[in-house]
Each structure stands twice: as structure tokens, then as C-alpha cells.
N, C-alpha and C positions, 0 to 999 in steps of 0.2 A: 504494499500498498503506500502509495505516496506520502512522504511527510509532509507535516500541515505546519508551514512555518509560524512561530512566534513573535510576536511583534510587542514590543515596549519602550515605552519613554524612556529617555535617556538619565535617568537620575538616580545612581545608585553609586554608594559610596558610604563607608565609615569614616569618621574624620580623625586625624592623628591629634590624640589629645595628650596634655602635659599634666605632668603632676600638681595638682594645687598647691601643695607645700613647696615644691621645688620653686616654684615663679611666685611665691609670696601672695598666691591669693587663696585662701582657705576657708571663707566663710562659710560655714554650715547653711545658712541662708540663701547664698546663691547657686543656682543650679548649673551656670555657665559662664565663663569672661569669653567674650569677642574681641579681643584689642580693650580698645577703654569704654566698651559697654559691657554692660552686666546683666543676666537674667534671673531674678530672683526665684526662688522657690515658691514664693507666694504669687508671681505670675504664672508660673506652671501651674499649679493648683487651680489660678482662676479660671484658666482656659479648659482644664481637665474637668472642673466642678460644671463649667457652662456648659459641655458638651454633653456630661452625664444629664444635667436636668433637663436639656432641649431635647435629646433623644428619648429620654422616659416620658416627657410631655406628648412628644408626637406617637410614643407607642400607645399612651393610654387614650389619645385623642380616637387613634385608630381601631384599638380594642373595643371603646364605648359604641362607636360607631356598626361593627360587628356585634355588639351585644354579648362580648366575653371580657373575663378578666383576666389581665397578664399576670405572668408569674414574677415574682424579683427578679430572678434572671433575665426575663424577658426585658426588663426596663433599665439592665445595665447594658451601656454601646461596650465594644470590643475595644474603644480609643484607652490607651495607657497614657500615663504622664511621660513615660519614655517617648512615646509619639509627638509629643507637644514639643518635648525638648529638640528633638532631632528636627522638627520644622524650624522653631526658631533660630536655631544656630544654622541651619543649612540656607535659610532666606537671608539672615544676616551677611553670609560668607558668600553666597550667591551674586546677591547685589555687589558687593566689593568686586567680585570679578568681572562683572558686568561693566562697571564704572570705569576698570582699569584698561578695558578693551574700547571701550567707547560704544557700548551698544546700549540702544534703548529698548526696554520691555514695558511692551503694550500689553493694556490689561486685555487680554484674549477670554481668559477660561474663568467663569463666573461660580460663586458658589453655588447657585442656583444649577449649573450644569454637572456639579459634582457630587450635589445634595444624595441623588438616589444609589449612585456608585458608593460612596461614603457610609450609607446609611446614616446621616446626618442631615438634620435640618440646616438648610442653608442661613438663618440667622446665627446659628453657632459660630463663636470664635474660630474654632477649630477647621470649619470647612474653608473661613475666609482666610484663614494662616495658607489652605490646602490650595487655593486659587491662586492666591500669590506666589507660592513656591511654584506651581505649574507653570505660570508665565515666566519666571525666572529661569526653572530649568530647561524648558523649551528653547529661550532665545540663546542661552549656553551651547546647549546640545547642537543647535543647529550651525552653529558658529567654528565650535572645536573640531578639529579633525577625529574622527574617531581612530582607534587604536586596535592592531592586531593583538588577538590574544590567544594565550595558551590554554591546553584542556584545564588548567588550574581555575582560569577566570570564568571560563564556562560553565565549570561546576561548582562556583563559587555563586555566581548567578542562579543556576538551577536549586542549589542547594537552600539558597534564601528564599526562593519562591517555594520551594516543597514545604518548608519553614512555616509559610503564613497558608498552608493548605491550598495553596493553586496549581497544583502541578501531582502527577502520579509518581508515587515515591520508590526507590530502589532502582534506578535506570542507570544504565553504565555510560560511559563518556561515548562512545560511538552513539546509543541512544539519544542521549541529550542532544549531541550533535546535529541529527537528523531531523531532531524536533526541532531544534532553533534554525534549521537551514541557514542561510549565510552568517546569522549571529549579528546581524548590522546593529542592533541594539545593544548588545554588548560591549561591540566595539566603539560606539559612541557613549555609553553610559560610562566606562571606563576612564575616557579621556576627559569626562566632566570630574570624575572622582581624582581624577590627578591635578586638575584645576583648582579643585577645591582645598586638597591637601597641601598644595605649594602656597594657597592662601593662607594655610592654619600656621606655615612658616614666618609669614608675614607680620600676622597679626597678635601672634600669642593667641592661642585659644587654650583654655583649661575647662575642664569640665568635673564637676561634682561625682565621686565616686560611685552617687548612686543612681547615676544615668551613662553610665560604661556599661557597654561600648555604645558609642554614640554612632548614629546611622543616617545615611543620607534619604530621604522619603521617596520611595519609587513606587510605580505602577506598572502592570503588564495586563494586556489585554486577552482574557480566554473567553472566546466566544462573543455573546453580548454583554458581558460582565468585566470589571476590571478587579484584578488583586493587588491589593496594597501590602506593601512590604519593604524593607530597610537592609540593606546589605553592606556587611562590615566590608572595612578599607581594603582594596585591592591594590598590595604594594607595587610600586611602578618598577620594583629590580625583580618581580617577579612575572604575572599575569601580563604586564602591558609591554608591547614591543614595539613594532615600527607605527608609524603613522599612515593613515592611506586617507583616502577620497571620502568627505563626509555623506552620509545619506542623509535623507530627511528624517524627521520625527514627528509624528502625529499626536496632537492634545490629547486628553483622555477624552473630549467630547468627540472628535474626529475619528479615532481608531475604530477600526471595523475589521480587524485580522480575523484570523482562524482561532480555533481553541488551542489551549495550550495542551492537553493530554492526547497522546496518540490514539 
């Protein structure tokens, strides 16, 4: 059977993090430092609590219309505080990279477009942050030339998607490569990863141990749905090799590729 290609937006990486103590930034009230900016634990909690509250409200309204009573588990979103930190830091670094390259980030992806796939009301700040990050990552991914990758890089992406429950488990390297097709999304995603890593070296990024490892928010198209996940950083000395010609990358609202599983 002909392999069905997996297409994803290029927004994968986990950022190189520095010891809080080593750089003199060790406040337990701070989730992350990015250069001269800090993101407090209270800020993370506020975004997280808002997401949970708005999600529960939406579920309750839907359940009331259907005449059923949701369980406590059904009222809880899968969003975590780690997801929030990943977004906040990635947005910050992504903006810096875009500014350095003179790139304009247009407001293309709206919370309303992402709401159904995120399973999050568009009024939630979490959905708004995702829309902002989608715009940044798309601009960078279309500008940065993607890298040719090793089997390790391909499998790193596979395992991240597998962890999110978005792909069949237990596949071999050959099976994953067949499933991914030309793996253009892996090459361009790793280029974005490298750009963000380089930015961490410039601006001094420090992350509270509670929120490590830090990952760049990512999405992958699985049929008619998107799987959201975060991928640990791919070291430039390993998976990333030569640079090749960029491939266009679709936004979450535009993707229409085939399913993940063979």
C-alpha cells in the first residue's frame, strides 16, 4: 500500500535551558527568564486556570443542551502548565528571531480557527497564545531553509507524536520514513529548532526546574484533526545536517493532509 504522507507545521524543538542558580536567576516565583523578561508562576497559573475554567464552562453548556451531566474528568482540559510555559517562552524567542531577520508577522491564525482543534474556547487566553505562536512559527518556518535529517531526528519527531497519542506505536525507522514520506516538515521543523536554540545562547534563557524539559509547541495533521505536541530539542551536532531548499508550510487552519497512521 502506498505510504500516506504526514504533513505538519514546522514548530518543533525544546529549548536549551540554563541552570537558574548558575546564572543568578533562582526565584521560585518565576517560571522562566528570557533575557531581561521574566514569566512568573502566577502568570502561568492564570493562563492555566483561565483555560480550565472556560473549558469547563463550555462543556457544561454543551452537556446542559444535551440533557446530560458531565463527570469531573470531563470538565478538565488536557492543557497543562507545562504547555503554557512552552507557549510563553517560544513566543518570546520566536519574536526575537523574526525581528532579527526583519520579518513581519501577520495576524493570520485566529483563536476561532484553532478552537475546535485545541478543544478550547477562543475566548481563553491559551487559545489566543496558540494563535500568536502559530503566526510566528509559520513565518519563521517559511523563511528558514530546512535541514536534512538523520534517522534519529525522524524518530524523535515520531516519538513525540507517539507520546501525544497521535500515531501508531512500535514502528521501525523504515516504517516511519515511509509514513512521513519526504519528511519535509521534519527538516523545516528542525531548522526552526536550531534558530530558537541559537537565540537562547544570545539572550540567556533560564527555566524553573518545575517546567523542564521545555518544548516548542507543535501540531501535526491527522486526517481532519490536529495533534498538538512538543518535541525535545534536537541537537545540531546530531540530527541536523545539511541545509536544503525550503518547502511551504500550511497553517493549522489550512492543513488538509492524509492521516498519520498507515
